[in-house]
C-alpha positions in Angstrom: 52.6 111.3 127.6 53.7 109.1 124.6 56.9 110.0 122.9 57.3 110.6 119.1 59.2 107.7 117.3 62.7 108.8 116.1 61.7 108.1 112.5 59.2 110.9 112.7 61.4 113.5 114.3 62.4 116.3 111.8 66.2 115.9 111.2 66.6 118.5 108.4 68.8 121.4 109.2 67.1 123.8 106.8 63.4 124.2 105.7 62.1 122.6 102.6 60.0 124.5 100.2 57.1 122.5 98.6 57.1 123.4 94.9 53.9 121.8 93.9 55.3 119.0 91.8 57.1 121.0 89.2 58.6 119.2 86.2 62.4 119.4 85.9 64.9 117.4 83.8 67.6 115.1 85.0 70.7 113.9 83.3 71.1 110.6 85.1 74.7 110.1 84.0 77.2 111.9 81.8 75.8 112.1 78.2 72.5 110.5 79.0 69.4 112.0 77.4 67.4 114.3 79.7 64.6 112.7 81.6 61.5 114.5 82.9 61.1 114.2 86.7 58.8 115.6 89.3 60.3 118.0 91.9 58.5 117.5 95.2 60.4 119.8 97.4 63.5 122.0 97.3 65.9 123.7 99.7 69.0 125.8 99.2 71.1 122.7 99.4 69.1 119.9 97.8 65.8 118.5 96.5 63.6 115.4 96.4 62.6 114.1 93.0 60.3 111.4 91.6 62.1 109.6 88.7 61.3 106.7 86.4 62.0 103.6 88.5 64.0 101.9 85.8 66.4 104.8 85.3 70.1 104.0 86.2 71.8 106.8 88.2 75.4 107.8 88.3 76.8 109.0 91.6 76.7 112.6 90.3 73.7 113.8 88.3 72.6 117.1 86.8 69.3 118.8 87.4 68.2 121.0 84.5 65.6 123.8 84.8 65.4 126.0 81.7 69.0 126.9 80.9 70.2 126.3 84.5 72.2 123.1 85.0 73.1 122.2 88.5 75.3 119.2 89.5 74.2 117.1 92.5 75.2 113.9 94.2 72.5 111.3 94.9 72.2 111.2 98.7 69.5 108.5 98.8 67.1 106.5 96.7 64.0 104.7 97.6 62.0 103.1 94.8 61.2 106.0 92.4 62.2 108.8 94.7 65.7 110.3 95.2 67.2 112.9 97.4 69.9 115.0 95.9 72.4 117.4 97.4 73.7 120.1 95.2 77.5 119.8 94.9 78.3 123.3 95.8 76.4 122.7 99.1 77.7 119.3 100.0 80.8 118.8 102.2 83.6 117.4 100.0 83.7 114.0 101.8 80.0 113.5 101.2 80.3 114.1 97.5 82.2 110.8 97.1 80.7 108.5 99.7 79.0 105.3 98.7 75.2 105.6 99.1 74.9 101.9 99.9 76.8 102.3 103.2 
């Protein structure tokens, strides 16, 4: 029986909730204007967003939905998609790691 390649094995520790491509706003760095983004999926600890490719991101961003503003660190970026982990959910050491490593 063939084995499943490691890249296809689910590594998430919690379920993701598909949110049907909701629009949220992102403050990409402190004081930057809010940018509309698509929210692909969401969990208690993070989310996956589609952002404008040319946008420059700080290490810590803020996701804004209505009057709720939630800080998050950028865990990964691939082209126009980013994965974020909400700061209140991330272990302290991960909040400051370099994503390029």
